[in-house]
N, C-alpha and C positions, 0 to 999 in steps of 0.2 A: 286667801281662798282660791284665787285664780291660779297661783303657782301650784297649790295642792291638787287642784283638779287636772292641771296639765300633767303633773307627775302621775296621777291616777290613770289618766288617759294613756300615757306611755306604758304603764304597767299592764293595763288591759290589752292594748294592742300587742305587747310582747307575749302575753299569755295565749293569744289566739292561734299562734303558729302550732304549738304542740296539740292544742285542742282540735284544730282542723286536721292535722295529720292523723290523729286518733279517730276522728269521726268519719273520714272518708274510707275507712276500712269497711264500713257498713252502709255508707250513704254515697250516692253518685256525686262526683265533684260539681257537675253543673247544677244538680238539684240543690246542693248545699248553697251554692252562690245565689241561686234563684230565691231560696227561702230567706237567706239573711238580708238580701236586698228588698224582698217583699215586706218583711217586718218593718224595716226602716222606712220604706216608701209609704206604707199605710199610716204609720205614726206621724211622719213629717208632713205628709199631705194634709192630714186632719188638723195638725197644728197650724199650718199656714191658712187653711180654709177658714178656720175660726177667727183668725186675726185679719186677714186681707185676702179674701177669696178671689178678688179681681186680678191679683198679681199672678195667680196660677194660669190665667188665660192670656197673658201678654205674649205676643208672638216671639219677640226677641228672647225673653226668658225661657220660653218653651224650646226654642231652637238651640240655645246655648246649653240648656239642661240635657238635651238629647245627645249632643256631642260629648259632654262630660259623662253621661250615662254609658255611652258606648265604651269610652276609655276606662271607666270604673269597672264595667263588666269584664273587659279584657284583662284588666289588672287582677281582679279577684279570681277569674277563671284560670289564668295561666299560673298564678301563685298556688292555687289549690291543687291543680294537676301536678305541678312541680313537686309539691310536698309528698306525692305518692312515691317519688324516687329519690328524694334527698332528705337531709335532716332539717329539723326546725331551725337550728342555728345557722346552717348554710343559707336557708331561704330568707331568714330575717336580715342577715348582713348583706346579702346580695340585693334584696329589695331596698334596704336602707341606702345603698349606693346610688339610687336613682337621682338623688339631689345633685350628684356630680355630673350626671349626664345633661342636666339642664343647661349649663353654660356651653357645653359642646354643641347641643342642638341650636342654641341661640347664635352661636358662631357660624355654624354650617348654613342655617336657613336665613338669618338676618344679618350676618356678618358683624355681630356685636363682639367687640374685641375681648380677648381673654386677658385678665390681669395676671401678673407673675405668680401670685399666691394661688390663683385658680389652677394654673398649670401644675404647680407643686401638688395641690390637692388631688388633681386628676391622676397624676402619675402615681401618687401614693395609693389611691383607691384601686387603680388598675393592677398595680403590683399585688395588693392585698387580694383582689379577686382571683388572680392567677394562683397565688399560694393556697387560697381557700378551695378552689375548684379542681386544680390539677392533682391527680393522684400519685404522681411520680413515675408512672409507667407510660406516660403519653396519652392517657385517657381522661376524659372529663365526664363527670356524672351527668346523665341525661336530664335529671331533675334540675340541676344547676343551669343547664342550657335553656330549659323551658322557663325557668324563673327570670332569665334575661329578657324574655318577652314582657314580663311584669315590669321590669326596670324601664324598658322603653315606653310602655303604655303609661306608667306612673309619671315619668318625666314629662311626657307630652301633656298629661293631665295637669301637672303643676303649672306648666307654662300657660296652658289654655285657661285654667281657673283664674290665674293672676290677671289675665287680660279680660276675662268675661265678667268679673265682679263689678266692673265699672258700669254705672247707669242702669243697674237692674236691681230687682228685689232679691237679695242674696238668699234668704230662707226659701223663697219660691223656686229659685234656680236649683238649690240643693234638693228640694223635694222632687223636682222633675229629673234631676240627676238620678235619684234612687228609682223613680218611676221607670225611666228608660233603661236603667241597668237591670231592673226586674224583667222588663220586656225582652231585652237582648239575651239575658241569661236563660230565660224560658225558651226562647227560640233555639239557643245552643243546646239546651237539654233535650228538646224534642227532636233535634236533628242528630245529635251525637251521643246523647245520654244512653247509659246501659242499664240503668236501674233507678230505683227511687229511694225511699227512706225505710230502713230497717226500724220498725216501730219499737224502740226500746226507750226506757226512761232516760238513759244516758244520752242517746241521740237527740231526744227532744230537748233536754236541758242544754245540750251543746248548741243546737240551732237557735234556741231562744237567747242564749248568752251572746252568740255571734251577731244576732240580729239587733237586739236591744242595746247591748253593751259595746260589742266590738265594732258596730257600724253606726247606729243612731247616736248613742251617747258620745262616742269619741269624736264624730264629725261635728256635733252640736257644740261640745265644749271647745273644740279647736277654733271654731269661728268666734264664739263668745269670748273666750279667755284672751285672745290676741288683741282685744280692745283695751285690756287692762295690764298686760305684761309686755315688756320690751321684746323686740324681735330677736335680739341676741339671746335672751334667756329662754325663749321658746325654742330656738334652734338647738341650744345646748341640752335642754330637757328631752326633746324629741330624738336627739342623737343616741340617747340611752335605750331606745326601743329594742334594737337587736341584742343589746346586752341583757336586758330583762328576758328576751326570748330564749337566749342561750341558757340562762340560769333556770328558767322554768323547764326547759327541755331536759336539763341535767337532773333537776329535782324530781320531776314527775314522769319523764319518759326514758330515763336512764341513758340519755345520749352522752357520749364522751367525745372529747376533742383532743387531737394530737398537737404537738408543738408547732408544726407547720400551719395548721388551721388557726391556732391561737395567734401566730404571727400575722397571718392574713387578716384576721378579724381586727387586730390592733391597728394595722395600717389603714383598713377601711374606716374604722371609727375615727382615727386621727385625721384622715383626709376629710371626712364629713364635717367634723368639728372645726377644722381649719377653714374650710370653704365657707361654712355658714357664718362663722364669727367674722371673717374678713369681709364677706359680702354685706353683712348687716352694719358693720362699722363704716363701710364706704357709703351705704345708704344714709346713715345718720349724718355723716359729714356733708353729703350732697344736700340733705334737707336743710342743714344749718346754713350752707352756702346760698341756698335759694331764698332763705329768709334771714337777712342780716340781723334782725332784732331778736332772733330765736334764743341766742345765748343770754341776752339781757332779760328776756321774759322768764327764764328759768331761775334767775337769781332771787 
């Protein structure tokens, strides 16, 4: 069941790219981000409130949730705006490359060394990004450049979330993440927004899908399923997200890809899988080394 839900999560996340691109034709990007976060915030806060309402008022949880909320709002906003100018496939693969920026940031900020396979993965992903975003005439799509902001914000979010989950109520922190993401995206809409919602049945369904399925469901399953599925398996499943995004964009939005773009996407996907697999195997070996009897206990 856990594996099935993770695959379903990856499919849902992959489907959101072409839906967002289609929806922002009639809906302001900041308004879209505000509504999808609002839906998730209300549902998640009510869930935590009914189970452990005191956790919502913990200062540390509140502060960490605020930081993650700002990063999440930045991630969603830049990704949504970028989709106005680039394709769903480009956006998905560029966003997926965020995982490779994590070891770079860890090295730059905390001097955590890069392993040889990390360097190979990074070079592969950067080569893929170049092939994917360069048009051959010396120009880069502005939507791809904007999406790089998504990559930076998402990478910092991954690092921060990994450090913040220690000694806090995780569901409460996730709830506050959505609460503050809602607040920050509302502020962004009030300051820079140019319109609201074109009230059509299609737009309403899209916002509901993005809020309940693309945000609340996916985040909830991601946290829950990783307690039952190995980290390597999770990494490999999530690496397929941009692939599903490209397939959905081809089937429902008529987006086509050239040979150079396919080459770039392949290198990005290969780099992501190589990095995630190598990292998780190193983590497993480190855990066994820290616990000498771990091997005996699994026999």
